[in-house]
C-alpha positions as CSV (number, residue, x, y, z in Angstrom):
1,M,30.1,62.8,-46.9
2,R,28.7,60.1,-44.7
3,N,32.1,58.4,-44.7
4,Q,33.8,61.5,-43.2
5,K,31.8,61.5,-40.0
6,P,33.3,58.2,-38.7
7,K,36.8,59.4,-39.7
8,N,36.2,62.7,-37.8
9,N,35.0,60.8,-34.8
10,L,38.0,58.4,-34.9
11,L,40.3,61.4,-35.2
12,K,38.7,63.0,-32.2
13,I,39.0,59.8,-30.2
14,L,42.7,59.4,-31.1
15,L,43.4,63.1,-30.2
16,N,41.6,62.7,-26.9
17,N,43.5,59.5,-26.1
18,F,46.8,61.1,-27.1
19,T,46.2,64.1,-24.9
20,I,45.4,61.9,-21.9
21,L,48.5,59.8,-22.5
22,L,50.6,62.9,-22.8
23,L,49.3,64.4,-19.6
24,I,50.0,61.1,-17.8
25,G,53.5,61.0,-19.2
26,I,54.2,64.6,-18.0
27,I,53.0,63.8,-14.5
28,I,55.2,60.7,-14.3
29,F,58.2,62.6,-15.6
30,F,57.9,65.3,-13.0
31,S,57.3,62.9,-10.1
32,L,60.4,60.9,-11.1
33,K,62.4,64.0,-11.6
34,S,61.5,65.1,-8.0
35,D,62.4,61.7,-6.6
36,N,65.8,61.8,-8.4
37,E,66.5,65.3,-7.1
38,I,65.8,64.3,-3.5
39,A,67.9,61.2,-3.9
40,E,70.8,63.4,-5.1
41,L,70.4,65.7,-2.1
42,K,70.3,62.7,0.3
43,Q,73.4,61.1,-1.2
44,N,75.6,64.0,-2.2
45,G,74.0,67.1,-0.8
46,K,75.9,69.6,1.4
47,K,74.3,71.2,4.4
48,T,74.4,74.9,5.2
49,K,72.4,77.5,7.1
50,A,69.8,79.6,5.4
51,I,67.9,82.7,6.7
52,I,64.1,83.2,6.2
53,Y,63.6,86.5,4.4
54,D,59.8,86.3,3.6
55,K,56.7,84.4,4.4
56,K,53.5,84.3,2.3
57,S,50.2,82.5,1.9
58,V,50.2,80.7,-1.4
59,G,47.5,78.8,-3.3
60,S,43.9,78.3,-2.4
61,K,44.5,75.8,0.4
62,G,46.1,78.3,2.7
63,T,49.7,76.9,2.4
64,I,52.2,79.1,4.2
65,R,55.5,79.3,2.3
66,S,58.7,80.6,3.9
67,F,61.4,81.9,1.5
68,Y,65.0,81.5,2.5
69,R,68.4,82.7,1.2
70,F,71.9,81.1,1.6
71,K,75.4,81.8,0.4
72,V,77.8,79.4,-1.4
73,N,81.1,80.6,-2.7
74,E,80.2,84.3,-2.5
75,S,77.0,83.8,-4.4
76,Y,73.5,83.9,-2.9
77,Y,70.8,81.3,-3.7
78,E,67.2,81.1,-2.7
79,G,64.6,78.4,-1.9
80,F,61.4,77.9,0.0
81,D,59.9,75.7,2.6
82,D,56.2,75.1,3.4
83,N,56.6,75.3,7.1
84,E,54.1,77.7,8.8
85,N,56.1,77.7,12.1
86,L,59.0,79.6,10.6
87,V,59.1,83.4,11.0
88,K,61.1,86.1,9.2
89,F,64.8,86.0,10.2
90,D,64.7,82.4,11.5
91,S,67.6,80.2,10.4
92,I,67.1,76.7,9.0
93,I,69.4,74.0,7.8
94,I,69.1,73.3,4.1
95,I,70.7,70.8,1.8
96,Y,72.0,71.8,-1.7
97,A,73.6,70.0,-4.6
98,K,77.3,70.8,-4.6
99,N,77.5,71.2,-8.4
100,N,74.2,73.1,-8.5
101,P,73.2,75.1,-5.4
102,E,69.9,76.1,-7.1
103,L,68.8,72.5,-6.3
104,N,68.1,72.9,-2.6
105,R,65.5,71.9,0.0
106,S,65.2,72.2,3.7
107,K,66.9,69.4,5.6
108,E,63.6,68.6,7.3
109,F,61.9,68.1,3.9
110,V,64.7,65.9,2.6
111,D,64.7,63.8,5.8
112,N,60.9,63.3,5.7
113,Y,60.6,62.7,1.9
């Protein structure tokens, strides 16, 4: 039985290290994905006008999120922008991916990324 304690401790250490490495990998994956999406929008994105249809406070830090809607080829798509200066029914310029309009950001966000 004494030999099982070190094995259990080693197993716990390996599982903890694996969990930490997995979390770091997930963070890196999503940050690179976001960078690639913005690069796609900068290089190949198409501009259009969107209308703000809602505005809400989100999260615990008091972030004000404005939700917008735009139309491409008779279909409507939505997105959001964290700009507290926008009000309902304002229009903003957004950039969307031609082959996937669900990938979209405000032009201001893309320009400042």
